[in-house]
C-alpha positions, 0 to 999 in steps of 0.5 A, a space after each residue: 767222666 761222671 766227675 767231670 760232668 758233675 763239675 760242669 753241670 753242678 753250679 759251684 756257687 750255692 748262694 742265691 740260686 734264684 737270682 743267678 738263674 734269673 740273671 741267665 733268663 734276663 740276659 737272653 731275654 734282653 738279647 731277644 728284645 734287642 733283635 726284635 727291636 732291630 727287626 721291627 725297623 728292618 735293620 740287621 738283627 744279629 741275634 746270634 751275636 747278642 745271644 753269645 754275649 748273653 751266654 758269656 756274661 751269664 757263665 762269667 757272673 752267674 756260673 755254669 748252671 745259669 750259663 747252660 740255661 741261657 745257652 738252651 734258651 738261645 738255641 730254642 729262640 734261634 729258629 725264630 730269629 733265623 735269617 734266610 740269607 746264608 752266611 757263607 756255606 753254613 746252615 742253621 744246623 752249623 749254628 747249633 754246633 757253633 753254639 755248642 762249641 762256644 758254650 763248652 769253651 765258655 763253661 770251661 773258662 768259667 769253671 777254671 776261673 771259679 776253681 782259680 778263685 777257690 784256690 786263691 781263697 784257700 791260699 788266702 785263708 791258709 796264708 792268714 792262718 800262717 800269718 796268725 801262727 807266725 804272729 803268735 810265734 813272734 809275740 812269744 819270741 818277743 816276750 821271751 826276748 823281753 824276759 831275757 833282756 830283763 834277766 840280762 839287765 839284772 845280771 849286768 847290774 849284779 856284775 856292775 855291783 860285783 865290780 864295785 865290790 871288787 874294786 873296793 876290795 882292791 883299794 881296801 887297806 886290809 888287802 894283805 897279801 899274806 898273814 904275818 906271824 909264826 907264833 904257836 897260836 897263829 899256827 893253830 888258827 891257820 891249821 883250823 882254817 886249812 881244815 874248814 876251808 874246803 868244806 861248805 860249813 858255816 864258820 864263826 870267828 870270835 875275837 877282839 876288835 882289830 885281831 884280823 877276823 876279816 883277814 881270816 875270813 878271806 883266807 877261808 874263802 881263798 882256800 875254798 872251792 868258791 875262790 873264783 866267785 865273789 867275796 862280799 862283806 857286810 858290817 852289821 854294826 855300820 848300817 842302821 837297823 832300818 836299812 840293814 834288811 834292805 842291804 842284806 836282802 835287797 828291795 824292789 822299786 817302791 818298797 818303801 819311801 825313797 826306794 826309787 830303783 830296784 836294789 840287789 842285796 848282799 845275799 843275792 850278790 854273793 850267790 855261789 860265793 862267800 858272804 862275810 857278816 862282820 859284827 853279827 852280834 849287832 844284828 837286830 833281833 827282828 831280822 835274825 829269823 829271816 837270816 836263819 830261814 835264808 841259811 836253812 832253806 837257801 831262799 829268800 824274798 826281797 823287801 817289797 816282793 813276793 818272788 822267792 829267790 834261790 841262793 847258794 851262799 857260804 856264810 862266814 860270821 865274825 863277832 867280838 861279843 859273847 854270843 852265848 851270853 847274849 843268848 842267855 840274856 835274850 838278845 840273840 836267837 839261840 837257833 841262829 847261834 847254833 846255826 852260826 856256831 858250826 865251826 868256831 875259830 877263836 882268834 888270840 889277841 896280839 898280847 898273846 902273840 908277842 913273838 909276832 909283834 916284830 915281824 908285824 912291825 917290820 911289815 907295816 914299816 916297810 908298807 908305809 915307808 914305800 907308800 910315803 916314799 921314805 927309806 926306813 931301815 932300822 928299828 932300835 932294840 929299845 923301841 922294839 922291846 917297848 912295843 913288845 911289852 905294850 899290851 895292845 888293847 886295840 890289837 893289830 889295828 892299833 899296832 898298824 896305826 902306831 907304825 903309820 904315825 911313826 912312819 910319818 914322824 920319822 925323817 931318817 932311816 930309823 923308825 921313831 915311835 912316840 913311846 911317851 904318848 903310848 905310855 901315857 895312854 897305857 898308864 891307867 892300865 898299868 896302875 890297875 895292874 899294879 893295884 890288882 897285883 897287891 892283896 886287898 879287900 875288894 868292894 862290890 862293883 855296884 857300890 863303886 859305880 854308885 860312888 862314881 855317879 854320886 861324885 859326878 852328879 855333885 860336881 855337875 851341881 857345883 859347876 851349875 850353881 845348884 841348877 838342875 834344868 836349863 841349857 847350863 844345868 847339871 842334867 845338860 852337862 851330864 847329857 841326861 834328861 831333867 827327870 832322869 837326873 832328879 830320879 838318880 839324885 833321889 836314888 843316891 840321896 843327893 840334895 841341892 844343899 850338898 852343892 855347898 859341901 863338895 869338899 866334904 863329899 869328895 873327902 869322904 870319897 877319897 877316904 873310902 878309896 884309901 880304906 879300899 885300895 881296889 877302888 878304881 878312879 872315876 875314869 876306870 869305873 865309867 869305862 867299866 860300866 
């Protein structure tokens, strides 16, 4: 009960109490003034109705306290304005009861309205708080969605590049279905492949050009636990040194001039797969520490970015160079060499696998005949014997090209191989073998090269009529600068006067060749250099 009375009599509004209570007094005063004015002119003056209106207005706009004040003032002024005429059977005391009932209902209605306003205000505030919280949640969700979209875009781009690589691998001419050959050397290599493939160790494949290093790398990948992932290859010698870092590690947009879009590097593309670095000996010296860190720490940064990217890559490297000699010469980092040389595999050249040449010939002949819609069924024994006796300096790649050329020239069921052309190309090598088989006194290689340079420079001076510079000069004919040519002339003791005596110089050179049978011809010496 006390709580109810407190809620009724205590004003719910606390702002400007003087103004609110004053509005109650003013409303009753206006009702009394209206009644006095009407009574002055002998007109009906219903003060009761006027006071009811004043009380209702005060309760509605000012609150419970001012409304009760206006009710009390109206009751106090009622005897002054009470008319003697009785309305019905009601007396003046009945009017007091009516005032009390009216004031109670108006007070209750006003309190209910104020309570409803308070509840609405609280609900509005709660709704605003809920809307703010929901807005923050939506903003966070929007940021997460943007990050997810960015990651999805990167994964889509990565998947697209992987598809390009896979399509390129399918179209590749080196996509052999199996390794052809049963020689002892090849079986030794395949045994090593089977041993190292299930592990995660780095493999270094050493071998001459054309021996099938990439095919061995594919075999290691196909026998490993990463065979379901991407096999990414990169030829370090086929890409300029300035672009090799971007190709290997990737770059961000605007990292350098011409970087109009973000690019994913081969190292990131091969994540959870295998990365094959061919011709790793041609890797620039300044790029080797970054590759070493990526292999050891399994993380790297794109070119032009500060964000570290984690990667899990198995590396297979291949080279036709002597990396140990390059390390001694300061052309290759020793720490990177030791990191790559975990499990070396040495591929034998084709000349050491002569028993594998016949099956390789039959394999390539069948492959190219099917591609050219030809029927090649036989290979003469003389042709096969000649191909087996050939040294194959280009190894399997040269053999493949020879068989392809033979398949083009063949018009019938027999394979026609241009042996004369092969013998012509191999004649210098055979001459060297014959010369080396005879016991003879050898000269230092440096003297041989100096004699060859001397002869070439004298011949160039003779052809240019003694002119060194100019577009038709001797320096231009040898592809040298004028200053370099003059320096070499002074080093070898050549003067322009010797141009008129080329025969004597040539005869002297031939005399020296006769006295020293091991001296090779100029073509061999230049190739040796």
